[in-house]
N, C-alpha and C positions, 0 to 999 in steps of 0.2 A: 507448386511446392507444396509438400507437407509441415505443419510447424516444428522447431526444432524442440524434442520434451529434455528435459534433465533427469536422466531415468535410474540411474545409481549413487549410491552415497558419494562418491570419491566426487560428479558432479554438486552436486550442491552442498555440501562442502566449500569447494571453490567454489560457490555462489556464493556462497556466505563469503567469507576473504574478497571476493572480487568487489563485494556491498562495501566493504567495510573500505577499503583502500579509495574506492569512488567518494565517501565520507568524510575522507580523511583530506583528498584534494580539495576538495566541495570548502570543508573551515579554511584550510593554506588559504585559499583566496581572499578569505574576508566580506564576503555579499559579493564579490565585483562581479557585475554581468561582463563573461568574456567567453570565445570560445574555445570549448575543453576540450585535449588531446585527448585521444584514445590513447588506453591504453594496450600495452601487447602482449603476446606470448611472454616471450624473454624477462618484460619488465614484469607480472607479476610472476613469473617461475623464479626469479630471483629471490623476489618480495617476501614470497614461500619457505625457502631456501632460509632469507637470513632469521625467520621467525621462531618462538619455540612449536610451533605447530607439529601433529601428528605428521601431516603433509608432505612437511621437511624429508621427511624419511620414506618418502615414496619412492619409483624408480623415472626416472625422468620424462621418458616417451607416454606411458599412460599419463606420465600429470600433463606435459603437452596438450596431447590429445583432451582430457577434461578441460584443461583453459581455454584452448581454440570453441570448443561446444560450448564453455559458457559465454567467451566472446558474442559467438554468431547470435544465442539467446540472450543475451542484456541486447544486441544490438536490433532484436525485431522488437523487444520490451518498449525499448525508447523510439520506435515506430508508429509502434501502436500510439504512445502514451501521446505523441505529435497527432495523429490522428483524432483521437478522442479532445485536444485539448483546441485545436480546431473547429473540430464538430458544437463542442462547449459555442465556441465562439459566435458562430453561423449562427446559433439559437438565441443565443444573447440579444445580438442585432437584430434578427427576426423580431424575437418581442419586443423590443424597443417601438423599431420601427409600427409594429400593429398597435401599442398606445397609442403614438401619436395619431394615428388616421387615427384610431377611436376618439381623440379629443376632440381631433379636426370634426369627427361628424358629430359629436355632440354641440361643438358652437355652431356647426351650419343649423342642427335643430333648431336650437333659442333664436336665430337671425330667424327663423324662418316667423317667425310670431311679428318679428320688425317691417313696419310698412315701408319696405327699403326693396328696389327692385333689384328684382335677383341679378347678378352678375356673374361670367365668369370666373371659374377659378384655377387654377393648374396645382395640383399636387407634384411634392419632389419628395423622392422616400429622401430619408436622410443617405442612406447610403449612396443617392445620385447626385449627396452635395459635390459641387467642383467636377463633375463628371458629365461630358455632351451624352445625356440619354438620350433615347424618347418620351416625349411627354403627351398625357391625355387629358383630354377637358374635360372636366367634371359638372355634365350639368341639373339642375337645380327640376327635379322631377315631378310630377304634382302631392298630394300628401297621397296615402293608403287610408283604407276605409277608416284603419284607428285614430287617424293624426297624426300615424308617424313617416317616416321616411321612407320608401319606399327601398329593394334590393338593388334596384336601377340607377338607384340615386348614388350609390357607394363604389366609385367605380375607383379601382388605383392603378398604380404602373402594373406592370407583369414583374418585376421585380421585385417587387411590396406582397404580390399574391406570392411570388414561388419562392422569398421566404419566412414567407409566413405557414407554408405549408413543410416547411423543412425542418420549422420548431417542432413537428411532430409525425411527420414520418424521419426515421434516422438514418444518416447516410451511407451508401457504402463502401465499403473500404477501397480506396486506389491502388491497382495490382500495379506492382513495379515491372518495368520493362524487363526482361529475361536477362544475361548475362549471357548464354550463347545463343546472338542474336541469329540473324543468315548474316553471309555479306552482302554488302552493296555493291552493284557489278553498272559502274559508268556503261551507258552508251560508245559503243567503239574502242573500249578501252584497252579491249585484245582483239591483237594482227593474226591471220592464222593463214599461211599458204601452202602449196605442197603435202598437205595429210588429208584430201579429200577421201581417201581408201578410208582409213582410220577412222574419221568421224562420222561416216556411214556408221560403220562398225560398231561404236560406240554410240549411237544414236539406237542404234536396232538394239544392241545389247545391255544400255540401259532407259536412257531417257523416252522410248516410244512402250516401253514396258509398263513403265508406272505414272504416263499420265495415260494409256487406256490401257488397264490392266483387263478389263474385260473380254480385253479381245483375245489375251493368251491365257485364258482359263481353262480351253479343250488340253492344253498346253504343259495343264502341272504345275508344284509350282515351279515360279522362277527364281532366279540366283538373287541372292538377298547381297553379297559382293562378287566385284571386280577389283582385278590387278590391273591396271596400266602398264608396262614394263618400257625402259628405254635407255639410253643414253641423256643424261643431265644437258639440258637445253633446247629437246628435241620436242618442247610444248606440249607435256605430258597435263600439267595441271592447270592450263590454258585450254588446254580440249574440253575440259569439263567443267571451265569460266563458261564459254564459248556457250555451249550446248545450253547452260544454263542460265545463261540468260535470251539465246534463240526462244528456247519454249517457255521461257517462263516459270522454270522452275527454282524453289529457293536449295540454295544452297550451306550448310554450314560447315565450317574449317575443323575437323576434330581436332590434327593432326596444333592448330595453334596453341588448344587449351593445353593439351599433353605437354606441349612443349614450357608453357608456362608453370605444368604442376610438376614434374622433375621427382616425387614424391611415392611409393607403392603407394603409399595408403590413402589416397587420395584421388587414386586413379577411379574406382568403383563410384564416387562421386562425383567425378566430371563427366564420368562414361556415360554414366546415369540420365546427367541432370542435361546432358547434350542429346540423347538419345529422346528425349521427355517430350523437349522443347521441339523436335523432327517429325513425332509424332505429329504436335501439333499445327503445324505447318506441311503436315505432308498430305500431297505426294511430295515427297524431297531428298535429295543426293548429301551422305554424308562424308566427306572430302579427308581422308588422313594420307597427307603428303609425307614421301620418305618413309614407305610402312618397313623398309628392314631398319630405319634408325629407332623406332617401338617395340617391333615385335621380333628382333634376332632368334635366328637358331639357337638352340645351346651350344655351346662353345667358348671361345677364346675373347668374347667381346657379351654373353649373354651378362644380364643381371637382375635381380630382384623386382628392377621396374619394370622390364623387357617379359619377366614371366608374367607378372602382374596384369601387363597392359593387353598379354595377348592372351590370358584365362580371362578376364574381363571381357574381351573382345570376341571368346567363344561363346562366351553365356546372356552375353546384347546380341549377338548374331540371332541363337534359338529362341531367345524373345521372341525377337522380330518378328521370326516365320511366327512364330504360333501369336501373334499381334494382328498382321494380318487384318484389315479389315474394310470389307466394300472394294471402293473402289481407290483406298489410299494404303499406298506402297512408300515403303522406305527402300534406298539402296548405297551399301557403303561401296566408298569408290577407293580405292587405294592405289597411291603412284612410289614408282621403286627403281634408280637404278640399277641395281646390283638385287636382282628378284633372287637369286642364289644362296642371299645371308636372308631369307625370311622362314622364320620358323615352320616347317614342313606339317606342321600338326591343322596351317590356320590353310592349306589349299584342296581341303578335302573338299568334296563336293558340298557337304550342310554347311560349307564356310565360304571362300572366297571359289566359287564354281569355274569361274567364267577369267580368260587372262588374254589384254589388249596388248601387244606389242608395236610400239614408235619404232623405226629403223631409223638410219640415220637417211637424212635427202640428198635425194641421186640429183644427177645432172638438171633433171626437166624443174623438178622441187625447188632445185635453189634457185633460180632461175626467178619462178612466184616467187619467193621469198625476197629475192631482192628487190623485185616490184613492187610487192608493199610496201615494203619498208622504206619506200623512197618515193610516196607517192603525193606524200609532201614538202616535198623536196623540187628547186629548182633543176632540174637534171636537161641539158642540152642533149640534139637527137643521134650526136654521135658517138654515145657511152652504149656499149655492147654489152648487153648484159646477160646474154650467153657465154659469152667469155668467162664474165667476169665469174659464173657458175661453174666452168672447166677449170678456172684456175682455183677453186675453192674446194677440191674434192676431199670430202673430210670432214665439213665444216657444218654446222648444224644451226637451227632458228638464233640459238641468240648467240652463235659467233660470226653468223651476217651482222645481226644488229648491231651487234661494236662493232664490224664494219662500217657500215652505213653511219654510224654515230661517229668512228675516226675518221673518215672522209668527207663529212659533214664540217669536221673540226679544223679538216686539213686548209678547206673552200673559206671558212669566216679569217682563218690566218691569211691566206693567199690575200680574202679582200682586202683585211688592215693594211698587210700590205703594198699595196696599191695605193692606200689612201694616205699611209706614211709618204711614198713615194711623192704626190701631189703640193703634199703640207708645207713638203723640204724643196721642191721645186719653186714653188711660188713664195716661201719667205725668202729665196735664193736669190729669185728675181729681184722681187721687193726691197733687197738690202741693197743690191748693186748696182739699182738706180741712182739710191741716196748716198751709198758710201764710200761707192766704185771696189774696185777689186780686189783683195791682200789677200796677207794669209791670218790676218787675225780677222778682218771680217770673214771668211771662209768659216772659219770656229763657230762664230756667229750668226752663220746662216745654217750650222745643224742645228747649234742648238734651240734657232727661232722655229727649222721645221719642226724639233723632236715635241718643243713645248707646242705648236700647232695640234699635231698630233693628239696630243695630250688632250688639247682641249676637244677636238673632233672625238676622242673617246665619250668625254662626258655630255658633248651636245652632238650626237647623231645630224642636224640642221645646219652647222660650220661649214662644212665642205660638202659639195654632192654626191650623194649615194652614185657608185659605181658598180652597177650591176656585175653578180662574179656570177657564176653557176658551180656545180656539186662534176665536176669534168672527170673524165674515164680517168685519169693520169692521180688521181686523186685519189682514185677504188684504188686501185695496184698498190700504191705506195701505201696502202693501210691494210689490204692481204699482205706485203710483204712483211709486214713490221708486227705485224698481230700470229699469236702460236695459237692453235685451234685446240678445246678441249682434247680428243680424245688425241691429239700428238702429245697433247703434256699427260696422256692416260699411258704413252707405249705407243702407240700408232706409229705408223711413221708415214711420212709425206711420200708419193708417189714416187717413184727416182725418176731421173730425170734421160738413166743408160735410154738409150736404141739401139736399134738392131744394127743401126751404120754405126756404133760403137764396137761393134764383136765380131770378128774375124772368123773365116771357115764358120764348122760346126752347122752347115746347111740341114743336118737329117734331125739333129735336136731339134735346130728353130719348128720343122714341120713337125715332129712330134707333137710341138709345146701349140701348135696351131689348132692342132686335133683334138688337142688332151683340157686344155684351156682356153686358149685366147678366142674361139672361134665358138665355144660356148657360154661364154661371158656376152660376145657381141652381138651374136646372132642363135638368142635362144631359141626362135623360134623353128630355127629350122632342126635345131636337134627334139625339137617337142612331138615332130614328125617323126621319130625314132621311138617313141617312147620313154617313160620315165625314163632317167640315167643319172646315178649316183654323182657325186660330181668326184673326178679324180685326184688320187694322190699320185707325185712323180716324185722318186728317186733319182737324183743327179751321183751320179760315185765315180771314182777315177781319182788320178796322181793330183797331187798337190798342183797350185796353179794354172791349171786350164779350163778357167772360165768359168767355172761350173753358180758360183754366187755371183756372174754378170752375168749368165744368162737368164738368171730368176730377177735377179730386174731391170732386164730388158721385156720377161713375159708380162709383167705386172704393167711396166711403161704402154704397153701394146695394147693391154686391155682394159688399161684405165682402172682396174680395180683398190681398192683398200688395199695397203702392204703392209705386214707384220713380218719384223724379222727381231727373231731370238736367237742369240744363242744357245747350245743347248743346257750350259751349268747354268743358267743364269733362272732355270725354275726350280734347280735344285735346291732343296732347304732342310736342316739340319730337324728341325723340327717335327714330332708326327704327325703327318695327314696338310703339309702346310705343301708340299709339293704336289700330290695330288690337285690343293685347292687351289693351285696355279694353273694349272693345267685344264680345271674348268671353269676359272673365268675369263682361263685367253679364248676359249672356245664360245664362250659367252659373249666377248666384245666381241669375236669376228663375227657371229651372225648376224648382232644389231647394223654393223653397217656394209655388209653384205651390197654384192660381192666380196668378199674380201680373200687376199692369199695371203698362206700363213708359211714364211717359209724361215728351217730347221735346219740352223749352218750347227756344222758339228754334231749330227743325228747320234752317232755312232755314241758319242759322250751322256745322250739323256736318259737312249733305250736297251744300255747292253742285253745281252742273253741272261734272262733269269737265272742258268743255273750257275753261271758263272759271278755273280750278284752277290758279296758277303752280308749284306742286310736282306730285310725282309723291305727295307723303304726302296728301295731298288725296284721286287719287284709290283713294289703299290703303284712304283710310276707309272711301271710300261703297262699296265691295265690299268687305271687311268685313262693311261692317252689312246691304248684298246677304244677302248668304253666308246670314248669319241670320235675315233675311227670310224669304230663301228658306228656311228648315226644312230646309238641307242636313245639320244633323241635326233631329233633332225637334224644333220647337219646344215641346211640349206646351201644356198650358194660360196660354202666356204669350203675353197681349195689347199689342199698343203702341198708342198715342195717343200722336200730334205736334198741334204745335200750328204757326202759323208768321203774319206779316202780308204776308210776298212769298213764296207757293208755288213762282211762274213765275221763283224762282232756287233752286229745290230739284230735285235734278238727278231728268229725267224715271223714270229706269229706277226708282227709290224708290218713282215712285206707280201705278206697271202693276196687274193683279190677282194677287192673291196676295199682294202688300204691303202697302202704305199706300191699299189700294184703293179705302176709303170716306172723298169727299170731301165734308164738312160745312161750307159757306158760313154764319157769324156774321155778320151784314149790320145796321147801327147799325141800334135799335129805332125800330118806328115811334108812331105818338102811343098805340096804344093797348097798347104794349108798355113805352113810357114809364112811364107807371101804374101798370100789374104792379111794372116794376122800383123803381118806387121807394116802392109801400106794401107792398114787400117790404120795401125797404130801413128804415123807418120802422116798421113789426114786428117788426125782428126790435132797435130802438136804442129811445129813448125814445119815451113816448107826445104825447099834446098836440093831435094837428093832427088833425080831422073826416079821414073819405072822398072828404068829397066835394073838401073843401079841397086837398087832394092830388089829385083827378083835373088839378083847376081849375091846380095848377102845376104840374104833368106836361105839361101841354095847354098851357101859355105859352108863346104860339109863341119866347121869348125859349130855351127847352130847345128848339129846333128842330138838331136834328142834335149832340144827346148822346149820347151813348154812357153804358155801365151806368156804368163808371167815372167819367165825367162829370157822371152825379146823384148816384153818391156825392158826391163831392167840392161839390157842393150839399148834399147832407143834412151834411156837417160845416161847413162855411160857417154853415151856419143855428143847428147847435149854438153854433159860438161867439159868436154873435150871442146867442143866447139866456144863454151865459154872463156877457158882457157886465151885458145889463140881469136878473141872477138878484140879487137880494134874500134869497132863502131860502124854505121852502115844497116843494112838487114839483115840478119842472124840469118844461118843458111848452114844446114848441112852438105858435108863434103867427106870423099872417100876418106881420107886425111882421119875424123874423126869417127868411122866407124871402124876403121883398122887399129885404131887405140880401142875403141870400147869390145871391138871381138880378144886382143891379147886380155880384159878384165874380165871379161862374165863368162863364167863356164855354167853347165846344167846343175839343174835341181836337184833335177829327180833322176834316181843309180838305180832301180830296182824297178826300171816301168813294167819286167815281166813278171811281177807279182799280181802287179795293179790286172793283166791282162787272165793269171790265169785265174782270178777270183773273179771278172765280169765271168767268162767263161762258165764256170761252178754256178752261176746263180738262174744265169742264161737256163741250163740243163737244169735244174731244177724245178724253175718256174714256165 
């Protein structure tokens, strides 16, 4: 890294003041040797403001920047001074050792003329005193031709020789390790499952190209930036770190250093330093976590910091393209759970040219994730991971990991409960044998059992361990108590409503089997008929006829993700917010495909544009049309809408390719009323015979009843049953139904209006 220099006059003036403050601090210490506290920018700034110096009139920002540069400069000066002191000390030690050896040689030369038998002498340098070092024998050699000691007789320790040489050759300055070093990934620290396809795509897109770049030269310039998107907890960062460890490719986290900075003025330095370090380590991967957090598109949450990060990243990506040297490559990998919030300028082919999506795991992937996270646990053979995977629809990898941890915790509690019972029984038996059985002694038994259990917790060997495994029930309890991330973000769990709870509507069921259910369950069958777009269905008709119930049964039958949207929920008074909510809704649905979007009261969301009083209403319709058209691929996102007044919906929404399947749900006929009422009673309390139910459903007083009215009739009958109930098994009798028929009236008075609307729509389509 280049040495810091004080270029302008402001820096030099601040430097003099900093030196003066340091000198004053040294004089106040009275010459005592103590570790000095480092000066801070705030401390120096306040000192300047209190002084009469002309610098006190400077603006705060430029002055603080100058102080920061000077402190960095002083830090380098002090480091150089320490290195120089170490070098001088080493040279002085080497010189002393050399002089001692010189005196030793002179003494041996003088004793040469004494008629004393030579003896072996061991030479130890001063540096080696008190240490366990390797020593060499000094043997007395014959005189040289001139009567002096030969060079061979002056054999000294290797350390002495090294020190002597060091006195003549200046030592190199030791390079400090970079602050922006690569991450250390311990083996086995990243566990992945259910992402084989994404793992292979990431390897092809990034790691294979930087490990063997020469193989891709014929294909032109390779991407320098890749975005990995997907819901939180799906393992985006883990994918990168896993492949980094597998391929032994260094990885540096730029996002971590940007989080520490949070200052627009320092972004350029941080990014340049990180990429300089990456160039030294190349081939290398630079990871930016939560790309949308640092490089948000212009809007409400846009800031100077985000703008500076985006600008600097664009500049550095261009430099990386120009820098590529031989077989050395660097790729920037960004992760995000909200790709729609990223600055669009970064998605150009020069920057982040590739995008990889990590979807919510399906049933097979969830089963694999369960097995990976439980491989180190004691799991009995009766744990059904496939059944657990089915029950955790919409769970991502992080959710499953949390469920496994909670199940393990519950098993640990069960283990301690069992040991507590053992300890309590042991204490009670011992007391009864010595003190007898009495109320006072029973209290003591409990206290002793509790105390014995506490002793067990402190000393695991106190009581023999009982083997407790993580049971299937532990997992079920953990799943029931846990709320997955997607559900917290607005996704609904798969509805529990089944077709057995829906009476009549057989033609509607058949239409949904072809339009949605079998497309999701049997995708290979529909591939034989060519690529087909996901279908949109509009259920319309009088209120209370089971439209919402049907949509829930479809989602349950298809076992697809389900998002329920009440029309007005997406409307926002701020310009652009309603359109953004619609885009985000479809983005979330794509991430957990197959998914069913259920729009209730659709006429309130997309009314006819000519009837809207503001431009905002028209923009909402246009945004939904763009998503229904699949300007971007809709994937396996199916749309079901309901409305009582489809004639108020903008006609463009009902055209082919959008909500083109129109299903009219009329008031039930006599036969359908029988089927519906039987279904209601079957799922409630019994007591009424089948023939009696049929008679009630065909009663003229039930004419014009909707499904909701029939359910209201059943509730009123239950109320009557409760009033006369005197014990035993509750059951509905004829008198209860008669009381209910007197109270219940049809809720739909203008059924013909809906039939005319249906005829008009079918004629138009």
